C-alpha positions in Angstrom: 0.6 4.1 -5.7 1.1 2.9 -2.1 0.2 -0.6 -1.2 0.2 -2.2 2.3 0.1 -5.9 3.1 -1.4 -6.7 6.5 -2.8 -9.8 8.2 -2.4 -12.2 11.1 1.1 -13.2 12.0 2.0 -16.2 9.9 -0.7 -15.6 7.3 1.9 -15.0 4.6 1.8 -11.2 4.2 5.6 -11.0 4.0 5.7 -13.6 1.4 3.0 -11.9 -0.6 4.7 -8.5 -0.2 7.9 -10.0 -1.7 6.1 -11.8 -4.5 4.2 -8.7 -5.4 7.3 -6.5 -5.3 9.2 -8.8 -7.5 6.3 -9.1 -9.9 6.2 -5.3 -10.3 10.0 -5.0 -10.6 10.2 -7.7 -13.3 7.6 -5.9 -15.3 9.9 -2.8 -15.4 7.7 -0.7 -13.1 9.4 1.6 -10.6 8.9 0.1 -7.2 10.2 0.4 -3.6 9.6 -2.3 -1.1 9.7 -1.3 2.6 10.0 -3.7 5.5 7.7 -2.1 8.1 7.3 -5.3 10.2 8.9 -5.7 13.7 10.2 -9.0 12.3 12.5 -7.8 9.6 12.2 -10.7 7.1 11.2 -9.0 3.8 14.8 -9.0 2.4 15.1 -12.7 2.9 11.6 -13.3 1.4 12.8 -11.3 -1.6 15.8 -13.6 -2.0 18.7 -12.3 0.2 20.7 -15.3 1.4 20.4 -16.0 5.1 24.1 -15.4 5.6 23.9 -12.0 3.9 23.2 -8.7 5.6 21.4 -5.5 4.6 24.2 -3.0 4.3 22.0 0.2 3.8 21.2 1.9 7.1 17.7 1.4 8.4 15.4 4.4 8.2 14.9 4.5 11.9 18.7 4.9 12.5 18.6 8.3 10.6 15.2 9.7 11.6 16.8 13.0 12.7 18.6 13.5 9.4 15.5 12.6 7.5 13.5 15.2 9.4 16.1 17.9 8.7 16.0 17.1 5.0 12.2 16.9 4.7 11.4 20.1 6.7 13.5 22.1 4.3 12.7 25.8 4.6 9.2 25.3 6.0 8.9 28.1 8.6 6.3 26.2 10.6 8.9 23.6 11.5 11.9 25.4 13.1 13.9 22.3 14.1 14.0 18.5 13.9 12.9 18.4 17.6 9.7 20.2 16.6 9.0 17.6 13.9 7.1 14.5 14.8 6.2 11.4 12.8 2.8 12.9 11.8 4.0 16.4 10.9 2.5 17.0 7.4 4.4 18.8 4.7 3.7 22.5 3.9 5.1 25.2 1.8 8.9 25.1 2.1 9.0 21.3 2.8 11.0 19.1 0.6 8.9 16.6 -1.3 10.1 13.3 -2.7 9.8 11.5 -6.0 10.0 7.7 -6.0 13.7 6.6 -6.2 14.8 10.2 -6.6 18.4 11.3 -5.9 17.7 12.7 -2.5 18.8 12.3 1.1 16.1 9.7 1.9 16.3 7.3 -1.0 20.0 7.5 -1.8 21.4 6.3 1.6 18.7 3.8 2.4 17.9 1.9 -0.7 19.5 -1.5 -1.3 18.6 -3.6 -4.3 17.7 -7.2 -3.4 16.8 -9.6 -6.2 16.1 -6.7 -8.5 13.8 -4.9 -6.0 14.9 -1.6 -4.4 14.4 -2.2 -0.6 14.3 0.1 2.4 14.1 -1.3 5.9 12.7 0.3 9.1 15.1 -1.4 11.4 14.8 -4.0 14.1 14.6 -3.6 17.8 18.0 -3.4 19.5 19.0 -3.8 23.1 18.5 -0.1 23.9 14.8 -0.4 22.8 13.8 -3.2 25.1 11.4 -2.2 27.7 11.4 1.5 26.8 10.2 1.9 23.3 7.4 0.6 21.0 8.0 -0.4 17.5 5.8 2.5 16.2 8.6 4.9 17.2 10.7 3.2 14.5 7.9 3.4 12.0 7.9 7.2 12.3 10.5 7.5 9.6 8.2 5.4 7.2 5.3 7.7 8.0 7.3 10.8 7.3 8.5 9.3 4.0 5.0 8.5 2.8 3.7 11.9 4.0 6.3 13.7 1.8 6.2 11.3 -1.2 4.6 12.4 -4.5 4.0 9.1 -6.3 2.2 8.8 -9.6 0.3 6.1 -11.5 2.6 3.3 -12.5 4.9 3.8 -9.6 4.6 1.6 -6.5 5.6 1.5 -2.9 4.9 -1.8 -1.2 5.0 -2.0 2.6 5.0 -5.2 4.6 3.2 -3.9 7.7 3.2 -5.2 11.3 1.0 -8.2 12.1 -2.6 -8.1 13.3 -4.6 -4.9 14.0 -1.5 -3.3 15.5 -1.2 -1.1 12.4 -4.0 1.0 13.9 -1.8 2.2 16.7 -0.7 5.0 14.4 -2.1 6.9 11.4 0.2 5.0 9.1 -2.8 2.8 7.9 -4.2 5.9 6.2 -1.1 6.5 4.0 -2.0 3.8 1.4 -4.0 3.8 -1.8 -4.8 0.0 -1.3 -4.5 -2.3 1.6 -4.3 -6.1 1.0 -5.3 -8.2 4.0 -3.8 -11.6 3.7 -6.1 -14.2 5.2 -5.7 -17.9 5.7 -8.9 -20.0 5.7 -9.0 -20.1 9.6 -11.2 -18.4 12.2 -8.2 -16.6 13.8 -7.2 -15.1 10.4 -10.7 -13.9 9.5 -11.1 -12.3 13.0 -8.1 -10.1 12.1 -9.9 -9.2 8.9 -13.0 -8.2 10.7 -11.0 -5.9 13.1 -9.1 -4.3 10.2 -12.3 -3.9 8.1 -14.2 -2.2 10.8 -11.4 0.2 11.8 -10.6 1.0 8.1 -14.2 1.7 7.3 -14.3 4.6 9.8 -11.9 6.4 7.5 -12.9 5.2 4.1 -9.7 3.1 3.7 -10.1 0.4 1.0 -9.3 -3.1 2.1 -9.2 -6.2 -0.2 -8.7 -9.7 1.0 -6.2 -12.1 -0.5 -6.8 -15.7 0.5 -3.6 -17.6 1.1 -2.6 -21.3 1.6 -5.9 -22.4 -0.1 -5.9 -26.1 -0.7 -9.4 -26.6 -2.2 -13.0 -25.6 -2.5 -13.7 -26.1 1.2 -11.1 -23.4 2.0 -12.5 -21.1 -0.6 -16.0 -21.6 0.7 -14.9 -20.8 4.2 -13.3 -17.5 3.0 -16.3 -16.6 0.9 -18.6 -17.2 3.8 -16.6 -15.0 6.2 -15.2 -12.4 3.9 -17.8 -12.1 1.2 -17.2 -9.6 -1.6 -14.0 -8.4 0.0 -12.2 -11.5 -1.3 -10.3 -10.3 -4.3 -8.2 -13.3 -5.1 -6.4 -16.2 -3.5 -3.1 -18.1 -3.6 -2.9 -21.8 -3.6 -0.3 -23.8 -1.7 3.0 -23.0 -3.4 5.8 -25.6 -3.9 7.8 -22.6 -5.4 7.5 -20.6 -2.2 8.3 -23.6 0.0 11.4 -24.4 -2.0 12.5 -20.8 -1.8 12.0 -20.8 2.0 14.2 -24.0 2.2 16.9 -22.5 0.0 16.1 -24.7 -3.0 15.5 -23.8 -6.7 12.0 -24.7 -8.0 11.4 -23.2 -11.4 8.7 -20.5 -11.6 5.8 -19.4 -9.5 2.6 -21.4 -10.2 0.3 -20.1 -13.0 -2.6 -19.6 -10.6 -0.5 -17.6 -8.2 0.9 -15.5 -11.0 -2.6 -14.6 -12.1 -3.4 -13.6 -8.5 -0.5 -11.2 -8.6 -1.9 -9.8 -11.9 -5.3 -9.3 -10.2 -3.7 -7.4 -7.3 -1.9 -5.1 -9.6 -5.0 -4.5 -11.6 -6.9 -3.6 -8.4 -4.2 -1.1 -7.4 -4.1 0.5 -10.8 -7.8 0.9 -10.8 -7.8 3.0 -7.6 -8.0 6.7 -8.2 -5.4 8.8 -6.5 -7.1 11.1 -4.0 -4.6 13.7 -2.8 -7.2 15.8 -1.0 -8.3 12.8 1.1 -4.7 11.9 1.7 -3.8 15.4 3.1 -7.1 15.5 5.1 -6.2 12.3 6.9 -2.6 13.5 7.4 -3.8 16.7 9.1 -6.5 14.9 11.1 -4.0 12.3 12.6 -1.4 15.0 13.2 -3.9 17.0 15.2 -4.9 13.9 17.2 -1.3 13.1 18.0 -0.5 16.7 18.9 -3.3 16.8 21.4 -2.6 13.3 22.8 1.1 13.5 23.4 3.2 15.5 20.9 2.5 19.0 22.2 3.6 17.9 25.6 6.6 16.0 24.3 7.9 19.0 22.2 6.6 21.8 24.4 5.0 23.4 21.4 1.5 23.7 19.9 2.0 21.5 16.8 -1.4 22.4 15.4 0.5 25.5 14.0 2.5 23.1 11.7 -0.6 22.6 9.5 -0.4 24.8 6.4 -4.0 25.4 5.4 -3.0 26.6 1.9 -0.8 23.6 1.1 -2.2 21.3 -1.7 -0.4 18.0 -1.7 0.5 16.0 -4.9 1.8 17.0 -8.3 0.5 20.5 -7.8 2.8 21.0 -4.9 5.7 19.3 -6.7 5.2 21.6 -9.7 5.4 24.7 -7.5 8.9 23.6 -6.4 10.1 23.2 -9.9 
């Protein structure tokens, strides 16, 4: 199951992404956390020391190699240059299993505090003024397009802040989206933007209140979010201590129960491979018409394999 954490910058979505990923990993569940935020802080939220570095290469540094691997023998994709971030898999494409021994997971996964982590990669000097961050997220979109994950397996993605996630079709790649909202007007305004955009495509969004200090904060969230409020986190001395590099026992009981509620909500979601593939094709055709046909000099609508059925069926056909 694929899970995205979104929200206003500073709302705590990276912290919640890390707490949820660690919660899953400690239960023994297969999980991969992906840092898909322009501010690459998820590794440190997971527990990497500030003076340590991620040694695994970022996904964005090897997008060409990832394309070569994923296109496999698909005759509709003759080269990496013909493959764009939205290109959906078809017959002949290589599909991925979570944490499989493949050319995507093996080079790019680094374990941090017991959590397998992949990072998108930060802006570097050559990107400034000439590239947007969504060009780097293309590798994450390709990864999710080709992944066949099952119940009890989890991909947790810390997404870019605000409604910026809607600048690509990546927001449709998830089974559940958790929007982290502080009890402030600015934070719930991001919720309204996300809710309205997601509703157009039937994307489920649940709100996780954060930094809640009392009933006034809860009443504020209930008033502005309504039934979308799934759970909330109270102010956490444990998180504050971790951010300051201090030890502080265990996460508070209330916040642990919130993580349990998030997992239960994810596990209750049905996996809809037909809808997943439908969205993948729709956004690929949109991108092809908007920019990708011109960029590649090809009609990328021909990359869509109408007879391809994503999910375990496709994986079984490769066995």
